[in-house]
C-alpha positions in Angstrom: -4.1 -45.4 -19.3 -3.9 -42.2 -17.8 -3.2 -41.6 -14.1 -5.6 -39.6 -12.1 -3.3 -37.0 -10.3 -5.0 -34.4 -8.1 -3.3 -30.9 -7.4 -2.8 -29.5 -4.5 -2.6 -25.6 -4.6 0.2 -24.0 -3.4 0.1 -19.7 -2.6 2.7 -18.1 -5.0 2.8 -14.5 -5.3 4.4 -13.7 -2.1 7.4 -11.9 -4.1 7.3 -8.7 -5.5 10.2 -7.1 -7.2 13.0 -8.2 -9.5 16.5 -6.9 -8.1 15.1 -5.1 -5.4 13.1 -7.9 -4.5 10.7 -8.8 -1.7 9.2 -11.8 0.2 6.2 -11.3 2.7 5.1 -13.8 5.1 2.6 -14.2 8.3 -0.6 -14.4 9.3 -2.9 -11.7 11.1 -3.1 -13.8 14.4 0.1 -15.8 13.7 3.1 -15.6 15.7 4.4 -13.3 13.7 4.8 -11.7 10.3 7.3 -10.4 8.2 9.6 -9.7 4.7 13.0 -11.3 3.0 14.5 -8.3 1.2 16.7 -9.8 -1.4 18.9 -7.5 -3.6 19.3 -4.2 -1.2 23.1 -2.8 -1.8 25.6 -3.5 1.0 26.9 -0.5 3.1 23.1 1.2 3.1 23.2 3.0 7.0 20.0 1.5 8.2 17.9 4.4 10.5 16.3 2.3 12.8 14.2 5.3 14.3 13.1 5.9 10.8 12.2 2.4 10.3 9.9 2.6 13.4 8.3 5.7 12.7 7.0 4.4 9.4 5.3 1.5 11.1 4.1 3.5 13.5 2.1 5.5 10.9 0.5 2.4 9.9 0.2 0.4 12.8 -3.8 -0.2 14.3 -5.2 1.6 17.6 -3.0 5.5 16.6 -6.4 7.6 16.6 -10.3 7.6 17.3 -10.8 7.1 13.8 -9.0 3.5 13.4 -9.0 0.0 14.8 -8.6 -1.0 18.6 -6.6 -3.4 18.0 -2.8 -2.6 20.2 0.2 -3.6 18.0 3.1 -2.2 18.8 4.3 -3.1 15.7 7.9 -3.2 16.9 10.2 -4.7 14.5 13.8 -6.6 15.2 16.1 -7.1 11.9 17.6 -11.0 12.0 19.8 -11.1 9.1 21.5 -8.9 6.4 22.9 -5.7 8.7 26.1 -6.0 10.4 27.6 -3.0 12.3 24.8 -1.0 11.3 25.0 -1.8 7.3 23.8 -3.7 4.9 26.0 -6.4 4.0 24.0 -7.1 0.5 22.7 -10.6 2.1 18.9 -11.2 2.2 17.6 -8.7 4.5 14.9 -10.4 7.2 12.3 -8.3 9.1 10.6 -9.9 11.9 7.4 -8.2 13.9 5.5 -10.2 16.4 1.8 -9.9 16.5 1.4 -9.2 20.4 -2.5 -8.4 20.9 -4.3 -11.4 19.2 -7.4 -12.5 20.0 -8.7 -15.1 17.5 -11.5 -16.0 19.5 -13.2 -12.8 18.0 -13.4 -14.8 14.7 -14.5 -17.8 16.0 -18.2 -17.5 14.6 -16.5 -17.2 10.9 -15.1 -20.7 11.1 -17.7 -22.5 8.9 -19.1 -18.8 7.5 -18.4 -16.5 4.7 -18.4 -13.2 4.8 -19.8 -10.8 2.5 -16.8 -9.2 0.1 -14.2 -10.9 1.5 -11.7 -13.7 0.6 -13.1 -16.4 2.8 -14.9 -18.0 0.0 -12.6 -17.9 -2.5 -9.3 -19.0 -0.6 -11.4 -21.6 0.6 -12.4 -22.6 -2.6 -8.5 -22.2 -3.8 -6.8 -24.3 -1.3 -9.4 -25.7 0.8 -9.0 -24.7 4.0 -8.4 -20.9 5.0 -7.3 -19.2 8.2 -10.3 -17.9 9.5 -8.5 -15.7 12.4 -9.3 -12.1 11.0 -8.6 -13.6 7.5 -5.0 -15.1 8.0 -3.1 -14.0 5.1 -5.4 -12.1 3.3 -5.5 -9.8 6.4 -4.2 -6.1 5.9 -1.9 -6.7 8.8 0.9 -8.3 6.0 1.0 -5.0 5.2 3.1 -4.1 7.9 6.0 -6.4 6.5 5.7 -3.8 2.7 6.0 -0.7 5.3 9.3 -2.3 7.2 10.3 -3.2 3.2 9.2 0.6 2.0 11.3 2.2 4.9 14.3 0.4 3.5 14.1 1.3 -0.1 13.4 5.0 1.1 16.5 4.6 2.8 18.2 3.5 -0.2 16.4 6.5 -2.3 17.0 9.2 -0.1 21.0 9.0 -1.3 19.6 10.0 -4.5 17.2 13.0 -3.4 14.4 10.9 -4.5 11.2 11.3 -1.6 7.6 10.3 -1.4 4.5 11.9 -0.4 0.9 10.4 -0.1 -2.2 11.9 1.2 -6.1 11.4 2.0 -7.7 13.4 -0.8 -11.0 11.9 -0.8 -13.4 10.3 2.2 -16.8 9.3 1.0 -18.3 12.2 -1.2 -15.9 14.7 0.7 -13.3 15.5 -1.2 -10.1 18.0 -1.6 -9.7 20.6 -4.7 -7.1 19.4 -7.0 -3.8 21.1 -6.9 -0.3 20.6 -8.0 1.3 21.3 -4.5 3.8 18.9 -3.1 3.0 18.4 0.7 5.3 18.0 3.5 5.6 15.4 5.8 4.2 17.5 8.6 1.4 19.0 6.6 0.1 15.9 6.1 0.5 14.7 9.3 -0.8 17.7 11.3 -4.4 15.7 11.1 -5.6 12.6 12.4 -7.0 11.6 8.9 -3.7 12.4 6.7 -5.4 15.2 4.6 -3.2 18.6 4.4 -6.0 20.6 4.0 -7.4 21.2 7.6 -11.1 22.3 6.3 -11.3 19.0 4.4 -10.0 17.4 7.2 -12.2 17.7 9.4 -15.3 17.4 7.3 -13.3 14.0 6.7 -13.6 12.8 10.2 -17.0 14.1 11.1 -17.8 12.2 8.1 -16.2 8.7 9.5 -17.3 9.2 12.8 -20.8 9.4 11.6 -20.8 6.3 9.9 -18.4 4.7 12.7 -22.0 5.0 14.8 -23.8 3.6 12.1 -21.7 0.7 12.2 -21.0 1.2 8.5 -17.7 1.8 6.5 -16.3 4.5 4.0 -14.0 4.2 1.1 -11.7 6.7 -0.1 -9.1 8.5 -2.6 -4.8 8.4 -1.4 -2.9 10.9 -4.1 0.7 10.1 -4.2 3.6 12.0 -5.7 7.5 10.9 -6.0 9.5 13.9 -6.6 13.5 14.1 -8.2 13.1 10.8 -10.4 15.4 10.8 -12.7 14.9 10.6 -16.3 14.8 6.9 -17.5 13.4 4.7 -15.2 11.1 2.4 -16.6 11.1 -0.2 -19.2 9.3 0.7 -22.7 6.9 -3.0 -23.3 5.3 -5.3 -20.4 7.1 -3.7 -17.2 6.4 0.3 -18.1 7.2 2.1 -14.9 3.2 3.1 -14.2 2.5 -0.7 -14.9 4.6 -1.4 -12.1 2.7 1.1 -10.0 0.1 -0.2 -10.8 0.4 -3.6 -10.1 1.8 -2.2 -6.7 -1.1 -0.1 -5.7 -3.6 -2.6 -6.7 -1.9 -5.6 -4.7 -2.8 -3.4 -1.4 -5.5 -4.6 0.8 -9.3 -2.8 -0.5 -7.6 -1.3 -3.7 -10.0 -0.9 -6.7 -8.7 0.9 -8.8 -5.5 3.6 -9.9 -4.4 6.6 -12.2 -1.5 8.0 -12.8 -1.6 11.9 -14.5 -4.6 13.1 -15.9 -6.0 9.5 -15.6 -10.0 9.2 -16.2 -10.4 12.5 -16.6 -8.1 13.4 -19.9 -10.2 11.5 -21.8 -12.9 14.3 -21.8 -9.4 16.5 -22.6 -8.7 16.9 -26.8 -4.8 16.2 -26.9 -3.9 19.9 -28.0 -4.8 20.2 -24.7 -3.4 17.5 -23.4 -0.2 16.9 -24.7 2.8 18.4 -22.3 5.0 20.7 -24.3 9.0 20.1 -23.8 11.0 23.3 -21.9 13.8 21.7 -22.0 16.1 18.9 -22.4 17.4 17.7 -18.7 18.2 13.9 -18.9 20.5 13.4 -15.6 19.1 16.2 -13.9 15.9 17.7 -12.2 13.1 20.7 -12.8 10.4 21.4 -14.9 10.9 19.3 -18.2 7.2 19.9 -19.3 4.8 22.9 -19.7 1.9 21.1 -18.1 2.1 17.6 -16.4 -1.1 15.2 -17.6 1.7 12.6 -18.7 2.2 12.1 -14.4 5.7 11.8 -15.0 5.8 8.8 -16.4 5.7 9.1 -20.9 6.4 6.1 -23.0 6.3 3.7 -19.5 9.5 5.6 -18.8 10.1 7.9 -16.2 10.9 11.8 -18.1 11.8 13.5 -14.9 9.0 15.6 -13.8 6.6 14.9 -10.4 5.0 11.2 -11.0 1.7 12.1 -9.9 -0.6 8.9 -9.4 -3.9 7.9 -7.0 -5.4 4.9 -5.6 -9.1 4.4 -4.8 -9.9 2.7 -1.9 -13.4 0.4 -1.3 -15.3 0.9 1.7 -14.1 -1.8 4.4 -16.2 -5.0 4.4 -16.5 -5.9 7.7 -19.0 -4.0 9.0 -20.8 -3.4 12.8 -23.9 -4.7 11.5 -25.6 -8.2 10.7 -25.8 -8.9 7.6 -27.3 -12.4 5.2 -24.4 -14.3 4.1 -24.1 -18.3 3.3 -22.0 -21.2 5.1 -20.1 -23.8 3.7 -23.1 -26.0 2.9 -24.8 -23.3 1.2 -26.9 -22.6 3.7 -27.9 -19.5 4.5 -26.9 -17.4 7.8 -26.9 -14.4 9.7 -23.5 -12.8 10.4 -22.7 -10.7 13.5 -21.1 -7.8 13.0 -17.9 -7.5 15.7 -14.3 -7.3 16.0 -11.8 -4.4 15.6 -12.0 -3.1 12.5 -11.6 0.5 10.6 -14.6 2.2 10.0 -12.1 3.6 7.0 -9.0 2.2 5.9 -7.5 5.3 4.5 -5.7 7.3 6.7 -3.4 3.8 7.9 -3.2 3.4 4.2 -1.1 6.3 3.7 1.9 4.9 4.6 1.2 1.7 2.7 1.1 3.5 -0.7 4.4 5.3 -0.3 6.0 2.3 0.3 4.9 -0.3 -2.6 6.5 3.3 -4.4 9.5 3.2 -3.0 9.4 -0.4 -4.0 9.1 0.2 -6.9 11.4 2.6 -8.1 13.9 1.1 -5.7 13.9 -1.5 -7.8 13.9 0.6 -11.7 16.8 2.6 -10.7 18.7 -0.7 -9.5 17.5 -2.7 -12.8 19.2 0.7 -15.1 22.4 0.7 -12.9 21.9 4.2 -11.9 22.5 3.6 -8.0 25.6 5.2 -6.5 
């Protein structure tokens, strides 16, 4: 006779990357969140002011259109750095939670919020942390931004830079452009849209929607500049596939496209093909006349700017009463309350940049072209 075995579901999938590998930990209303970075080369000078700046771009409470939760997101490096430089051993960063209000979520202990991870977590693990979603909360992304800042410092030595900005909120959309915007241009407005007139429309729409107790989605455009030729593997680890996985792992992301994306389906091959201009392996410049490929061909970077877009859904928590069910399947009405963003995209900009930096750092080290 076979012995019946009961399997307990463990939470896997907390790590990302192969060589430059990160593992995040912690919950929204736990003592802290953090990240362990494995595979970071030794001798990298750590710029703590830069890391804090990146975290400040993501933290809550930074403007009138973000969550009112107040977290300073002050980080501590507790391993892997000696005398201001990385040692090559696992680098651990922690960020303590200070503005916890678990009481705000007591009414959710036995009910499932619409379009959240409440039901799926409960079914998969048999238990869930209902305080702000626990591990499923976007609070976890602060750890990614900290790790991404380390990756950016690593890639800065190679001249590789990252730029992301809000290109759409609801139906308000920027005109398509090939321009690479500077951090100064992007940070000029609280919405992180570099086009002032469009930014003002976006902010007004968010304020109006917030007053209605509702939320909005949007699109973030990302650009990776000065990426060398040859990053990415041609089959399962294509560069755009890893970028797609990275972006789709961010909370509230519903879509990813690179290069011409879905618009490319409307073009003919004669219109879509990027005509080569020169052989520039190991150099940087205009390798093709157009960039419908988004800087990636055959899953491998071609030296052109890597361009992509990330679509975010409206935040599921709205300040309105909604119908749902409880653990017993009974219909209930959930009160809309708590501290939440009416639109997530302004704070998601540094998260998108961080995940892109982690992908490029990992592939750079896989190719062993880091010096």
